[in-house]
C-alpha positions in Angstrom: 88.8 53.6 140.0 92.1 54.9 138.6 93.5 58.3 139.5 92.7 59.9 136.1 89.1 58.9 136.4 89.0 60.2 139.9 90.5 63.5 138.9 88.1 63.8 135.9 85.1 63.1 138.2 86.3 65.8 140.6 86.7 68.3 137.7 83.2 67.4 136.5 81.7 67.9 139.9 83.4 71.3 140.2 82.2 72.2 136.7 78.6 71.0 137.3 78.3 72.8 140.6 78.9 76.0 138.7 76.7 75.1 135.7 79.7 75.4 133.4 79.1 72.3 131.3 77.3 74.6 128.8 80.7 76.2 128.1 82.7 72.9 127.9 82.1 71.8 124.4 85.1 70.1 122.7 86.1 73.2 120.7 86.1 75.5 123.7 87.9 73.0 125.8 90.6 72.7 123.1 90.9 76.5 122.9 91.1 76.7 126.7 93.8 74.0 126.7 95.8 75.9 124.2 95.4 79.2 126.1 96.5 77.5 129.4 99.5 75.9 127.6 100.4 79.4 126.4 100.2 80.7 130.0 102.5 77.8 131.0 105.0 79.0 128.4 104.7 82.5 129.7 106.1 81.4 133.0 109.4 80.7 131.2 109.5 83.8 129.0 112.8 85.6 129.1 114.0 83.3 131.9 116.1 80.2 132.2 114.2 77.1 133.3 115.7 77.6 136.8 114.4 81.2 137.0 110.8 80.2 136.3 108.4 80.5 139.3 107.8 76.9 140.2 104.4 77.8 141.8 103.2 79.4 138.6 104.5 76.4 136.6 102.5 74.1 138.8 99.3 76.2 138.6 99.4 76.4 134.8 100.3 72.8 134.4 97.3 71.8 136.5 95.1 73.9 134.2 96.6 72.2 131.2 95.9 68.8 132.7 92.4 69.8 133.8 91.3 70.9 130.3 93.0 67.9 128.7 91.1 65.5 131.0 87.8 67.3 130.4 88.3 67.2 126.6 89.2 63.5 126.8 86.0 62.9 128.8 83.9 64.7 126.1 85.0 62.1 123.6 84.9 59.2 126.0 88.6 58.6 125.6 90.5 56.6 128.2 93.5 58.8 128.9 95.8 56.0 129.9 94.9 54.0 126.8 95.4 56.8 124.3 98.7 57.8 125.9 100.0 54.2 125.7 98.8 53.9 122.1 100.7 57.1 121.3 103.8 55.7 122.9 103.5 52.6 120.8 103.1 54.6 117.7 106.1 56.8 118.5 108.2 53.8 119.2 107.7 52.7 115.6 108.5 56.2 114.3 111.5 56.7 116.6 113.3 53.3 116.9 116.0 53.4 119.7 118.8 52.5 117.3 118.1 55.6 115.1 116.8 58.1 117.6 118.8 57.6 120.8 120.3 60.9 121.8 119.1 62.6 118.6 116.7 65.5 118.6 115.4 65.0 115.0 111.9 64.5 113.7 111.3 60.9 112.6 111.3 62.0 108.9 114.9 63.1 109.3 116.3 59.9 111.0 
């Protein structure tokens, strides 16, 4: 068993012990993921990266991961596989020779 599967199973156990599966449909998981991402952003609001409370960053990032893993599980996605596929896709859109050190969208390269 890989770590992502192990984490997802722990999240499912936590959820199921509380009978929360009824609230964890894909739409609501996506909404929760976005809300938690917003809370992560809030930890940086009006501060430099160095001024952000690292404990809060860690907490909010954990929430983002949790909802992302639960959403992936709803669709039967293999998290490692879909991330690797996205890296391959981005490698085609952002070839090193055109994008190295450049912060432009692939359509502007």
